[in-house]
Structure formats: C-alpha cells, structure tokens
C-alpha positions in Angstrom: 2.7 24.9 15.2 2.4 23.1 11.7 5.5 23.5 9.8 4.8 21.1 6.8 4.4 22.4 3.4 1.1 21.4 2.0 2.1 19.9 -1.3 -0.2 19.0 -4.2 -0.4 16.4 -6.7 0.7 18.8 -9.2 3.7 19.6 -7.2 4.7 16.0 -7.0 4.4 15.8 -10.7 6.7 18.8 -11.2 9.0 17.2 -8.6 9.2 14.0 -10.5 10.0 16.0 -13.8 6.7 15.0 -15.2 4.0 17.3 -16.9 1.8 18.5 -14.1 -1.3 19.9 -15.3 -4.4 18.2 -14.2 -5.0 16.8 -17.8 -1.4 15.6 -17.8 -1.9 13.7 -14.6 -5.0 12.2 -15.8 -3.2 11.0 -18.8 -0.4 9.5 -17.0 -2.9 7.6 -14.7 -4.7 6.2 -17.8 -1.6 5.1 -19.4 0.1 3.7 -16.3 -2.7 2.4 -14.3 -4.2 0.4 -12.9 -1.3 -1.3 -11.0 -2.1 -4.6 -9.4 -3.5 -4.5 -6.0 -0.4 -6.2 -4.3 2.1 -3.8 -6.1 3.3 -0.9 -4.3 3.6 2.5 -5.9 7.5 2.2 -5.5 7.6 -1.0 -7.1 5.8 0.0 -10.4 8.2 -0.2 -13.5 7.1 3.2 -14.5 9.8 5.3 -12.7 13.2 6.3 -13.5 15.9 5.7 -11.0 15.7 9.3 -10.0 11.9 9.3 -9.7 12.1 6.1 -7.7 14.6 7.6 -5.2 12.4 10.5 -4.8 9.2 8.5 -4.0 11.0 6.2 -1.8 12.4 9.2 0.2 9.2 11.1 0.2 7.4 8.0 1.5 9.8 7.4 4.2 10.1 11.3 5.3 8.8 12.1 8.9 7.7 15.6 7.8 4.9 14.4 5.8 5.3 17.1 3.0 4.6 14.6 0.3 2.4 12.1 2.1 -1.0 13.4 0.9 0.1 13.7 -2.8 1.9 10.2 -2.6 -1.2 8.7 -1.3 -3.5 10.3 -3.8 -1.2 9.1 -6.8 -1.1 5.6 -5.1 -5.0 5.5 -4.9 -5.3 6.8 -8.6 -2.8 4.2 -10.0 -4.4 1.2 -8.3 -7.6 -0.4 -9.6 -10.3 -0.2 -6.9 -13.5 -2.3 -7.1 -16.9 -0.6 -7.6 -18.6 -0.4 -4.2 -21.3 -2.7 -5.4 -18.7 -5.3 -6.3 -17.3 -5.4 -2.7 -18.2 -8.0 -0.2 -20.9 -7.2 2.1 -22.0 -4.2 -0.1 -25.4 -5.2 -0.2 -26.1 -7.2 3.2 -29.3 -9.2 3.2 
C-alpha cells in the first residue's frame, strides 16, 4: 500500500514559506536561476537557514513525500542545454 503523500511544487513553496502560485514559482526560478550545473540545490545561497534545513531533511527523508517536488525545483533552477547543443544530438 502506498502511504506517501503526493506533494506538489506548490506545496513545497508553501512549506518553505514562499509565495506558491504557479506565477510566483516561475518568478522565483527566473530571479534565482540558473544555478551552475555543479551546484547542488541545497548549496545555493538563496535559502534561509530554516529553508535549507527543511530542504536537506526533505532530500534525505526515506518516505519520498517531497522527492518529486524537490527534483522538479532542482531541474527548474539548473540551466540545461538545448537538445541540439548536446554532444551526439545530431549523429552523422
């Protein structure tokens, strides 16, 4: 039986004490991203001590309640190359 709570990105932003509408999340990402590829989400200088503690705990938790929204935020805040710019994107 699946006992995990399926949290959303909006729920994560609420838990972090941040405005949590879709537009607010887009603004946050635009303002704070992209993070360097080698920088972990929890190493970004954008978090308060309380937010960082929650994110670190959420990342390490075994229950997975926050795993999907954490990963989603991580992807959104990191710069990803366009597919055409990736090695082997256009094999000859």
